[in-house]
C-alpha positions as a printed NumPy array, in Angstrom:
array([[ 22.233, -18.837,   0.12 ],
       [ 25.035, -18.629,  -2.438],
       [ 26.656, -15.208,  -2.692],
       [ 25.147, -14.101,   0.608],
       [ 27.16 , -12.095,   3.11 ],
       [ 26.374, -10.838,   6.555],
       [ 25.833,  -7.107,   7.111],
       [ 28.691,  -5.951,   9.339],
       [ 28.238,  -8.86 ,  11.737],
       [ 31.477,  -7.801,  13.426],
       [ 29.152,  -5.947,  15.78 ],
       [ 27.986,  -9.392,  16.965],
       [ 24.22 ,  -9.233,  16.686],
       [ 22.616, -11.645,  19.137],
       [ 18.888, -10.95 ,  18.799],
       [ 18.615, -10.484,  15.025],
       [ 20.075, -11.967,  11.862],
       [ 21.141,  -9.6  ,   9.091],
       [ 22.245, -10.806,   5.67 ],
       [ 22.564,  -9.059,   2.329],
       [ 22.081, -10.585,  -1.098],
       [ 21.829,  -8.83 ,  -4.474],
       [ 20.543,  -5.544,  -3.107],
       [ 18.305,  -7.047,  -0.414],
       [ 18.834,  -6.87 ,   3.331],
       [ 17.167,  -9.847,   4.985],
       [ 16.41 ,  -9.036,   8.631],
       [ 15.149, -11.752,  10.974],
       [ 14.101, -11.366,  14.569],
       [ 16.165, -14.023,  16.302],
       [ 14.834, -14.778,  19.776],
       [ 12.806, -17.909,  18.974],
       [ 12.989, -19.142,  22.565],
       [ 10.666, -16.257,  23.553],
       [  8.748, -16.085,  20.269],
       [ 10.922, -13.154,  19.098],
       [  9.752, -10.84 ,  21.854],
       [ 11.285,  -7.372,  22.063],
       [ 13.889,  -6.434,  24.608],
       [ 16.217,  -3.412,  24.758],
       [ 19.01 ,  -5.338,  23.027],
       [ 16.801,  -6.266,  20.058],
       [ 15.599,  -2.674,  19.75 ],
       [ 19.198,  -1.423,  19.747],
       [ 20.356,  -4.013,  17.205],
       [ 17.453,  -3.373,  14.837],
       [ 18.152,   0.363,  14.932],
       [ 21.832,  -0.254,  14.213],
       [ 21.055,  -2.569,  11.278],
       [ 18.704,   0.061,   9.859],
       [ 21.35 ,   2.757,  10.256],
       [ 23.848,   0.682,   8.312],
       [ 21.269,  -0.16 ,   5.649],
       [ 20.397,   3.51 ,   5.123],
       [ 24.075,   4.26 ,   4.475],
       [ 24.582,   1.388,   2.018],
       [ 23.721,   2.568,  -1.505],
       [ 23.902,  -0.981,  -2.871],
       [ 20.807,  -1.963,  -0.878],
       [ 17.375,  -1.59 ,  -2.453],
       [ 14.925,  -3.508,  -0.237],
       [ 14.621,  -4.765,   3.333],
       [ 12.739,  -7.959,   4.159],
       [ 11.627,  -8.576,   7.734],
       [ 10.548, -11.894,   9.265],
       [ 10.757, -13.793,  12.538],
       [ 12.772, -16.923,  13.208],
       [ 11.002, -20.145,  14.141],
       [  7.662, -19.593,  12.435],
       [  6.637, -16.697,  14.721],
       [  6.912, -13.029,  13.845],
       [  6.902, -11.171,  17.176],
       [  5.031, -11.782,  20.439],
       [  5.447,  -8.231,  21.733],
       [  7.428,  -7.147,  24.777],
       [  9.679,  -9.606,  26.609],
       [  8.328, -10.584,  30.037],
       [ 11.721, -10.104,  31.717],
       [ 11.917,  -6.607,  30.227],
       [  8.448,  -5.846,  31.585],
       [  9.481,  -7.181,  34.993],
       [ 12.587,  -4.986,  35.042],
       [ 10.508,  -1.925,  34.121],
       [  8.66 ,  -2.198,  37.455],
       [ 11.747,  -0.77 ,  39.164],
       [ 12.486,   1.965,  36.589],
       [ 12.609,   5.58 ,  37.67 ],
       [ 10.486,   8.125,  35.815],
       [ 13.543,   9.175,  33.83 ],
       [ 14.412,   5.562,  32.957],
       [ 10.843,   4.894,  31.861],
       [ 10.904,   7.932,  29.591],
       [ 14.225,   6.927,  28.017],
       [ 13.028,   3.346,  27.521],
       [  9.821,   4.494,  25.805],
       [ 11.765,   6.99 ,  23.694],
       [ 14.081,   4.232,  22.436],
       [ 11.12 ,   2.016,  21.521],
       [  9.369,   4.802,  19.618],
       [ 12.601,   5.636,  17.79 ],
       [ 12.719,   2.102,  16.365],
       [  9.256,   2.336,  14.812],
       [  9.968,   5.827,  13.527],
       [ 13.237,   4.638,  11.956],
       [ 11.422,   1.844,  10.108],
       [  8.612,   4.171,   9.095],
       [ 11.026,   6.771,   7.691],
       [ 13.479,   4.308,   6.149],
       [ 14.339,   5.235,   2.554],
       [ 14.278,   1.523,   1.628],
       [ 10.998,  -0.308,   1.092],
       [ 10.332,  -2.832,   3.858],
       [  8.59 ,  -6.09 ,   2.912],
       [  7.326,  -8.063,   5.894],
       [  6.307, -11.679,   6.379],
       [  4.087, -12.165,   9.441],
       [  3.638, -15.689,  10.752],
       [  2.319, -17.284,  13.932],
       [  1.771, -14.266,  16.165],
       [  2.111, -10.503,  15.865],
       [  1.179,  -9.141,  19.272],
       [  1.571,  -5.686,  20.795],
       [  4.801,  -4.267,  19.42 ],
       [  4.657,  -6.955,  16.729],
       [  1.596,  -5.177,  15.349],
       [  3.629,  -1.982,  15.525],
       [  6.307,  -3.529,  13.326],
       [  3.687,  -4.676,  10.828],
       [  2.25 ,  -1.151,  10.772],
       [  5.491,   0.475,   9.651],
       [  6.252,  -1.975,   6.831],
       [  5.422,  -1.032,   3.251],
       [  4.077,  -4.421,   2.141],
       [  2.974,  -7.171,   4.504],
       [  2.231, -10.805,   3.692],
       [  0.595, -12.762,   6.511],
       [  0.306, -16.51 ,   6.85 ],
       [ -3.373, -17.374,   7.132],
       [ -3.113, -18.839,  10.634],
       [ -1.347, -15.751,  12.04 ],
       [ -3.033, -14.112,  15.009],
       [ -2.785, -10.408,  15.825],
       [ -3.601,  -8.457,  18.959],
       [ -3.073,  -5.067,  20.541],
       [ -3.104,  -6.628,  23.985],
       [ -1.534,  -3.887,  26.106],
       [ -4.636,  -2.92 ,  28.1  ],
       [ -4.805,  -6.442,  29.547],
       [ -1.657,  -5.732,  31.554],
       [ -2.542,  -2.142,  32.429],
       [ -0.651,  -0.505,  29.571],
       [ -1.62 ,   1.168,  26.285],
       [ -0.129,   0.763,  22.773],
       [  1.279,   4.269,  22.988],
       [  4.61 ,   4.113,  21.142],
       [  3.084,   2.151,  18.275],
       [ -0.18 ,   4.102,  18.378],
       [  0.595,   6.793,  15.764],
       [  1.747,   4.202,  13.242],
       [ -1.121,   1.771,  13.834],
       [ -3.628,   4.633,  13.635],
       [ -2.283,   5.769,  10.27 ],
       [ -2.375,   2.19 ,   8.983],
       [ -5.881,   1.106,  10.005],
       [ -7.736,   4.33 ,  10.835],
       [ -9.392,   5.657,  13.979],
       [-12.466,   3.416,  13.961],
       [-10.512,   0.15 ,  13.848],
       [ -7.924,   1.487,  16.292],
       [-10.648,   2.304,  18.819],
       [-12.061,  -1.185,  18.595],
       [ -8.746,  -3.025,  18.79 ],
       [ -6.963,  -0.799,  21.335],
       [ -9.854,  -1.106,  23.79 ],
       [-10.932,  -4.735,  23.399],
       [ -7.417,  -6.222,  22.967],
       [ -9.114,  -9.084,  21.144],
       [ -7.127, -11.411,  18.922],
       [ -7.988, -11.345,  15.246],
       [ -6.992, -13.394,  12.259],
       [ -5.148, -12.626,   9.026],
       [ -8.372, -12.219,   7.061],
       [ -9.513,  -9.424,   9.361],
       [ -6.021,  -7.911,   9.258],
       [ -6.358,  -7.851,   5.463],
       [ -9.845,  -6.343,   5.649],
       [ -8.752,  -3.429,   7.861],
       [ -5.593,  -2.726,   5.877],
       [ -3.043,  -3.916,   8.427],
       [ -1.678,  -6.472,   5.938],
       [ -1.782,  -6.519,   2.144],
       [ -1.845, -10.204,   1.28 ],
       [ -2.639, -13.532,   2.93 ],
       [ -0.762, -16.741,   2.084],
       [ -1.772, -20.268,   3.024],
       [  1.583, -21.374,   4.453],
       [  5.179, -20.305,   5.066],
       [  6.216, -21.262,   1.541],
       [  3.441, -19.043,   0.211],
       [  4.689, -16.17 ,   2.372],
       [  8.199, -16.661,   0.982],
       [  6.968, -16.726,  -2.614],
       [  4.831, -13.623,  -2.171],
       [  7.659, -11.71 ,  -0.5  ],
       [ 10.022, -12.703,  -3.321],
       [  7.527, -11.516,  -5.941],
       [  7.079,  -8.138,  -4.25 ],
       [ 10.816,  -7.757,  -3.714],
       [ 11.537,  -8.428,  -7.387],
       [  8.931,  -5.841,  -8.406],
       [ 10.681,  -3.252,  -6.268],
       [ 14.121,  -4.21 ,  -7.591],
       [ 12.856,  -3.684, -11.142],
       [ 11.884,  -0.082, -10.374],
       [ 13.988,   3.07 , -10.196],
       [ 15.762,   3.344,  -6.814],
       [ 15.357,   7.121,  -6.938],
       [ 11.647,   6.911,  -7.722],
       [ 11.064,   4.381,  -4.937],
       [ 12.693,   6.66 ,  -2.386],
       [ 10.815,   9.733,  -3.602],
       [  7.521,   7.819,  -3.616],
       [  7.974,   6.794,   0.03 ],
       [  8.837,  10.334,   1.052],
       [  5.965,  11.757,  -1.024],
       [  3.385,   9.509,   0.629],
       [  4.626,  10.475,   4.082],
       [  4.543,  14.161,   3.165],
       [  1.01 ,  13.906,   1.772],
       [ -0.33 ,  12.465,   5.02 ],
       [  1.073,  15.456,   6.9  ],
       [  0.019,  18.122,   4.413],
       [ -3.253,  20.031,   4.386],
       [ -5.534,  19.41 ,   1.381],
       [ -4.848,  22.88 ,   0.039],
       [ -1.1  ,  22.252,  -0.004],
       [ -1.203,  18.809,  -1.591],
       [ -1.517,  20.145,  -5.144],
       [  1.625,  22.292,  -5.009],
       [  3.487,  19.408,  -3.331],
       [  2.454,  17.027,  -6.141],
       [  3.452,  19.494,  -8.871],
       [  6.844,  20.163,  -7.313],
       [  7.517,  16.455,  -6.764],
       [  6.823,  15.546, -10.394],
       [  8.703,  18.542, -11.78 ],
       [ 11.757,  17.734,  -9.658],
       [ 11.935,  14.042, -10.475],
       [ 11.415,  14.5  , -14.222],
       [ 14.808,  16.146, -14.551],
       [ 16.7  ,  13.384, -12.748],
       [ 18.948,  11.025, -14.699],
       [ 16.982,   8.003, -13.542],
       [ 13.66 ,   9.392, -14.759],
       [ 15.157,  10.233, -18.131],
       [ 16.745,   6.776, -18.387],
       [ 13.465,   5.1  , -17.406],
       [ 11.448,   7.008, -19.995],
       [ 13.996,   6.38 , -22.75 ],
       [ 14.115,   2.674, -21.896],
       [ 10.327,   2.461, -22.051],
       [ 10.187,   4.191, -25.424],
       [ 13.037,   2.052, -26.758],
       [ 11.463,  -1.146, -25.387],
       [ 14.498,  -2.158, -23.326],
       [ 15.317,  -2.706, -19.667],
       [ 16.483,   0.467, -17.911],
       [ 19.936,   0.673, -16.378],
       [ 19.698,   2.392, -13.01 ],
       [ 22.542,   4.229, -11.318],
       [ 23.651,   1.172,  -9.337],
       [ 23.96 ,  -0.939, -12.448],
       [ 21.039,  -3.224, -11.684],
       [ 18.722,  -3.641, -14.688],
       [ 15.014,  -3.131, -14.246]])
């Protein structure tokens, strides 16, 4: 892609690809030989890429896909084999690192647009659950398959539960059955279904452009506001809403956006990108 540069690839990422282009960080899971399965190295590299992205004010959106036509097949078998010999302390640290990845994506100030293709299994469903907009290829298959190997989807559980609700989580956690993109759309796990990979790419580009046209400040506040609402009692939601609107109205971006709307022109946000 012309004008594309890699995001601090001096660190030598081996399990992901990270490229930036016009305010977008394109992240790709890059272990196609094992259908982009997780291992500790991938978890570490994804967390590092997210840390760098959070600190880069020129970035506006993150896109997330898998290399080779598959999103993520869950945990790597060699990683699972190694875990058989872990001490209790090592198991705790390993689980803590995995949870931290999903939490980092969930809390990321940048919107995350995901393209799910082929398979999203186990932790792959966890990744889908923490993305803000998900486009799935119609032939994609999903599964929370942990119970079949004596485990539970614990580290992804809070995020999946918030995404699809308790009733669907009960059914899918316990049966571990595979389900298709249409069901994923029905239960709210994904937001859009495309017929093929080209359709996924087009849909992701459309959503990304919509985000780029909006106020960076408003996007960040909206993400934080949604997260706060889900953790706030009903009686406290009103005061939170009032304070959020009152605070953002006085920002330069809100004033620029309102003036641009009234003057029928494109707004100029703080980073110089027109809406």
